[in-house]
N, C-alpha and C positions, 0 to 999 in steps of 0.2 A: 605056476599060478596062471591058467592064459590071459591072455592080453585078447578083448577088440578086433572086431576084426571089419578095417577104415574101406571105405569106398573114396578114391582122390580122387579128385576135380584136377583131369589134364586135361581141361582148354582153359581156364581162366587167368595162366597167361603168372600161376603163381609154384614156386618150383615147386616139379613131386618130393624132393630132400625138406623141404621146409613146412609142407605141408605134411610129414611121415611125423616132422617131430614136434609139430603143435600136437597131433594125436599121442605118440610115446608122451611127450611130457605130461597133458591129463589120463594113458594111463598109470605110470609112476607116480601119480600124485595120489591118485585115487583106490590102486589096486596092492600098493605095495611097499614096505616098510624100508627103511635105513637100513644096506645090507645083503637086502635078497638080490639073486639071484634075476635077472630075467631068462628069455627063453634063445636059443641059438640066433647065429644070425639069419642062416639059411630056413629059421621057423618062419623067423618075424618080418623074412621077404616077401617069403609067400603069400602072411597073411596080407602083406601090402603090394601082392602084384608086381613088385618092381626086383631089379637085378638088385645082386648085395652091396654094390659098389654104392649106387643111391640111400640106400640102408645105414651103410658105414658113415656118407655127409652127414645122415639125418643126423646121428648115433654124436658123431665128431659136434654135432653144436651143441646137446646136452650138454657131451664131459667138457667145453669149453667153458661152458653157465653154469659146471658145478653142480649135477645134479646126475650126471651119472659116471662112472669111469670105469674102465678097460683094464685086467686081470690079466697081465699074459698068462698065456695057459691053459685058463680059466674062464675068462668071458668075460659078461658088463656085469659090474652090478649096482646097486646104487648104493651112494654114497652118503655114508652116514653123520647124522645131520650135527652141527658143529658146536662146541660146547667152547665156553664163555669162557677161559680158564684164568683166574688172579692172577698175575704176576706184580705183588705186593714185597713187601720186607716176608713176610709167613713162608717161606719152605718148604713147608709139607706135604707131595704131590698124594699121597693117600687118604694122607684128611681132609685135603681142599675137593679131592672130588668126591668122596663120601660126600662127604657134606652136602654137594652137589645131587646126593642119591642116583652116582655112576658105580659099580660095582669095577672094583679094580682089580689087579692081578700081575702080578712080572717077573722074572727069571732070570737070573745074572749070565752071563754072557762071557765070561773071561776077569778073572782077579790076580792081581802078578804086583808084582814089586817092583818100583823100573825108578831110573837116576832124571834128575831132574827137569826139564829141558827150561831154558828160555824164558820161553811165557808162564809156566806153569811155575818155576822158583819167585817168578817177581809177584803173580798173584796170591801165590802162600809166605811172599815173605819169609824167603829160605834159599836158601846156597845153587846155584846152580848146580845137579850132576849129585845131590841129593838127597834119598834117597825116598820116595812118594807110594802110596797105593792106591793104584788104576782097577778100577770096578766098572766095568763095563754094564747094562743091567738094558734090558728091554720092559716095559710097562705097556700094558693092556688098558682097555679102558670098555666092559661091557663084552670081555672077552678079544677087542680088536688088538692090534696093534695100536699103539697112540706115538711113543718114542722112543728111544734113546737116547739113554744119560753117561755122561761118560766121567764119572764124580774121580777128584784127583787129591789125595788126604797126605800131609806129613807122616809116614813111618816113626819117628820119634811118637810122636805124642799116641800114635795108634792102632799099638801093639794087635789088642784085644777083637780094633775090622779088620787087620788081617792075618789072626788064624781063625778068630769066631764067627765073623758073618759070613750070610751062605746066602743071603735073599730078608726081602720083607722092605717095609720102612729103615732106613740103613739111618736117617734121621730121629725115628724111633730106636734104632741102638744107642746111637749116640747122648742120646736120653737116658736111656736107663742102665749104659754100665761107664757116663765119666758123666753123668747130670750134664750133659753141654743141653742148649739152647741155641740152633742158629738162626740165626737171622741175613738176611739178602744187601747185596751194600749196593750193586751194582748188577744188570745186566743191560745185555750187546744184543742188540737182535738182530739177523741179515736173513734174506730169503737169501737159498741158491740151490744146485742139486745134489740129490744123496750123491755121496761119498762111501766108498771103501765098500763097506758088506751092509751099509742102513738103509736098504734100499730093499734085498730078500727081507733082514729083519723087521722092518718095519709091511712087508707084501704090496708094497707099490713099486710104480713102477719104474726104472731109473730119470725118465723126462720129465716127470710132476714133481713140481719144492718142497724142499722142507722148511718148517723154521728151525733158523740155528737159536740158538739164548745161550749166551756167553755169561755165567753169570761165578759172584764173588760174596761164599757164604761166611760173618762174623760169625766169634762169640760174644754172646747175646748182656753180658753184664762187659765183658774187654776190651770186645770188636778186635778181638786177634780172628786172623784170618786162620778159618782150619779148613774150610774147603774152599775147590777150585770148579765149579761141573759146567758140562758143556752138553747140552740137551738139545739132543734134534726131533720136533715135534711130527707132522704127517700136515702140513700145514690145507690141506683140503678137511681138518678134520681138529680144527683146531682156530678158534678166536683170540689174541692175546690181548687180557682186559687189568691196563699197568695203568697200577695205582698209586697213588703222589708220596 
């Protein structure tokens, strides 16, 4: 998509990169949609008649303001609109976002049985070393990576999950095969840099933060802990709406 060609005011005392940032912001808001890629830095620098260093400083301002993002090896993109994601007792990712008009998808990255470490055993009210099913999944919204989710469930209760679950709504699977409806009883939210392979799975730089939410989900009827979840959201794509 072509950008406007601007003449900068070089004798006004206003820094060139700040003038460029204002012009770029206007172009992006008027001509681009979330997820669109901007022209190359060389092309934009030529349009403004400046060197790449000055152009980069302008882009840096818009990255800091949350309008643009750099994707390593790809270019500069308009950031997708943030989603107000409800964080209440309802635990269903797919249903929550579908109700908001979003298109969701996902895939299972890994599934295996592990001995429960202390923090997982404590959340699930089981013994350290008891086997738990660890499922790692990536969820997308409107085709773009949105979050990485680590699910931990006691294997003794969920053999069908171990053997048969291959993807889709895990809580829908639990409802269909076990008749369980889960609800969230606690969530701990932390801002942090992505760890392990999260940055790659979320298609984001390692220097930008994620919002990590650690939650305990229990049986709706008897409040038995059934799932411990650690979700890492792209912080540039979400606002957590915490409902009492």
